[in-house]
N, C-alpha and C positions, 0 to 999 in steps of 0.2 A: 531738428536742432539747427539754429542758424550759425554759420561759420563766423568765428570771431575775425573782425577786420583788423589788420595791422596798421600801424601809423605810416609806414613807408609803403610804396607801391608793391604789387605782387611780384612773385619770382620772375615771371617772364619779362615784365617791363623793366624791373630793376636790373636783371641780367643783360638785357639788350642795351640799356643806357651804359652800363659798365663796359661792355665789349666795344661799343662805339667810341666811348671816351678814351679807353686805353689804346684802341686801335689807331685813332687819329693822332694822339699826342705822344704815344710811346712806340708802338709796334711799327707804324708807318714810317716815321723818321729814321728809326734804326734799320728798318728794311731797305729804305732808300740808300743808306750808306753802304750796306752789304751789297746791294745791287750795283752801285757805282763801282765798288771794288771788284766785283765779278766782271763788269764790262771792261775795266782797265786791264785786268789780268795780272798774273804774278810777275811777268817780265817787266811791266811798267812800275809795279809797286815795290818789288824787292830792293832795287838799288836805292830808292828813296828811304826805305825802311832802315837800312843798315849804313846809311851815309855817316861819315864822322860827326857831322853836326847833329844829326838825329841821335846817335849813340851818346854824345855828350849831354844832350838834353835829357835822355832817359836816366843816365847816371845821376844827374843833378836832381831831377824830379823825384826819383825813387829814394835817393839818399836823404834829401831834405824832408820828404814826407815821412820816412821812417823815423828820423831823428825828432821831428816835431811831434809825431804821435807818441813816441816814447816819453818825451818831456811832458806832454799833456796827460799821459797815463799817471805819472807820479804826482804832478802838481794838481791834476784833476781829482785824484783820490784825496789829497790833503784838503782841497777846497770843499769837496763833498762832505768830508768828515766834519769840518768846522761848521758848515751850514746845517748839518743834520744833528750834531751832538751838542752844540753850544747855543746859548741865548744871549744876545748882546744888542746894544742900541745900534740901529741901522742894519740889522740882519736882513730884514725884508728888502731893503734897497739893494744890498749887496747880492741877494739872491736874484733880484730882477736884472741886475747888471750882467749876470752870467749869460743871459739870452741876448744881450746886445749884438754880438756878432751875427746872430741869426737874422735880426731885424735890420741891421745897418747895411746899406748898400756896400758891396765889397770895394768899390772904387773909393768911397769916402774913407773906409778903413785904411786902404793903401795910402791915400794922400796924408791922412793923419799920422800914420807910422813913419812915412818919409819925412814929414815935417819934424817929427819928434827925434828921429835918429839921424838926420842929415848932419853934415859936418858943422853946421852952425845952429843945430837944433838944441833944445833944452837938455836932452840926454846924450845926443850924438857928440856934441862938442866936448863935454867933460870926459866921456869915454875915450875919445881919440886923444885928448890932451894928456890925461893922467895915465891911461893904460895902453895907449897905442892901438885901441880896438876901433875899427871902422865898421859900422853896421850897414848904413844905407849904401845901395849900389854894390853890394857884395853878396856872397852866398849866405853869410850869416843873416843878412837882412831878409832873405827868402825864408829862412827857418823861423825868424821872428814873426813874419806875416802868417806863416802856416800855423804857428802856435796860437796866434790870435784867433784865427777862424776855427780851429779845431778843439779848443778847450771846452766849449759847452757840451760837446758830445760825450766826453768822459764823465763830466760832472752829472749830467742828466741821466746817464746810464747807471751810475753808482749810487746816486742820492736816494732813490726809492728803496734799494736793497738795504742801505744803512738805516733808513727810517723804519723798515719793517723787521729789522734784526731783533731777535728776542734778547732783551737785556738780562734775562735770567740765566742764559747760557754763559754770558760773561761773568756774572756773579758766581756761578758754580765753578767756573775755571779758577777764579781768584781764591775761592774758599779751598780749592784743592791744591793751592800753592803755586799756581802758574805766575810767572813773572809777566811784566808788560810785553816783553818781546815774544814770549811763548804765547801769550793771549792773542796777540795780533797775528803771529805766524801760523798758529795751529788752530785757532778758533775763528777769527774774523776773516783773515785773508782767503781761506778756502771757500767761504760763502760769497765773497766778493769777486772771486776769480772769473766766473762767467761774465759778470757785468763789466769787469775791467777789460777782458778780452774783446767784448762787443764794442765798448767805447773806444778801444785802441783801433779796431778795424774800421769803425765809422770815421774816426779822426783821420786815419791814414787815407781812406777813400776820398774824404773831402779835400785833404791836402794835395792828393795826387792830381785832382782835376781843378784845383783853384787857379784862377786867372786874375780877377779884378784887383785883389788886394796885393798881389805879388808884382804885377807889371810895373807899378810905380816905384817900388823900393828895390827892385832887382837890378836895375841898370840895363838889363836886356842885351848883354854883350854875347854874341855867338861864341860857342865853345867854352864860355866862362859862367855867365849868369842867365842863360836863356833856358827857360823851362819848356817842357813839352807842349802845354797848351798854347804858349806864345809862339812856338815854332809852327804850329798848325795855322794860327792867325797870320803869321808872316808869309807863309806859303800861299795862303788864300789871297792876300793882298798882292802877291806877285803873280797871280793867276797860275800858280803851280798846283793844279787840282789833283794831279797824280800824287805829288808829294804830300799834300794835305790829307788826302784820302788814306794813304798808306799809314801815316802816323795816327790818324783818327781810328782806323780799324784796330791798331794795336792797343790804343787806349780803351776801345770798346771791349776788347778781349780781357784786358786787365780788370775793367769795371765789372764784367760778368763774373770773373773769378772771385773778386772781392765780395760781390753780392752773394754768391754761393757760400763763401766762407762765413759771412755774417749770418746767413740763414741757418747754417749748421750750428753756429755758436748759440743762436737763439733756441733752436730745438734742443741742444744739449743742456742749456740752462733750464728750460722748462721741465725736461725729464729729471734733472738733478733735484729740483725743488718739488716735484710732484709727490714723492712719498711723504715729505714733511707736511705738505699742505693737506694731503688726504688723511694723515694721521691726526 
């Protein structure tokens, strides 16, 4: 009996290409960074890692990323709900616009946000004149930029779960006397929780490493509006390779931690839904 031929190459060839591809573009660059850190040693890295300027950038990056991810989780859930549950004119266009931050160069997004929220911009001028709120070149502007780049992650994580949710479960809960709040809190939200957590983690990870859209609107003032990725670039421009390597290694550690957390969330989500799908 003749063996059936697959569409893709065989295991050996496909695995070889995969290992070479991942080795060249993922493992090798990260390995070079680790090697560089080992060559410099802890005595050269530690002072740069805990300098006041570096600590200020950590606080700003982590705080802004957490706040932006929390905002995206709430607003992303509402957007996903509207796109999944309602039919209205322009829905397809609105759904396509969700992915715009994915396709748009981050620098263009940063320039657009800066123009919009500057002191003389269409939104920045009335906000500052009427409410005394200044967005551009402040920490608030950083949060706005991070919300912009992170919103699609939550929407695209939650939207498929809402689309596949069994409407009969909601109808049964209503027939049993559940209010709207009880229906959402006890029936819908538990099913959405894994997707919401995954979307939050993805949005937080993207916000933590974002550079292009933030650098224009932040103002980039050391100790005030300087994010960690910008600090790395600044130290590279100053030929401070030890300082840049120290901060980059910390960001790499945080990225690996977030990656592990996202993986655990996805495993938990798949196990959570496995009994329902098998049944």
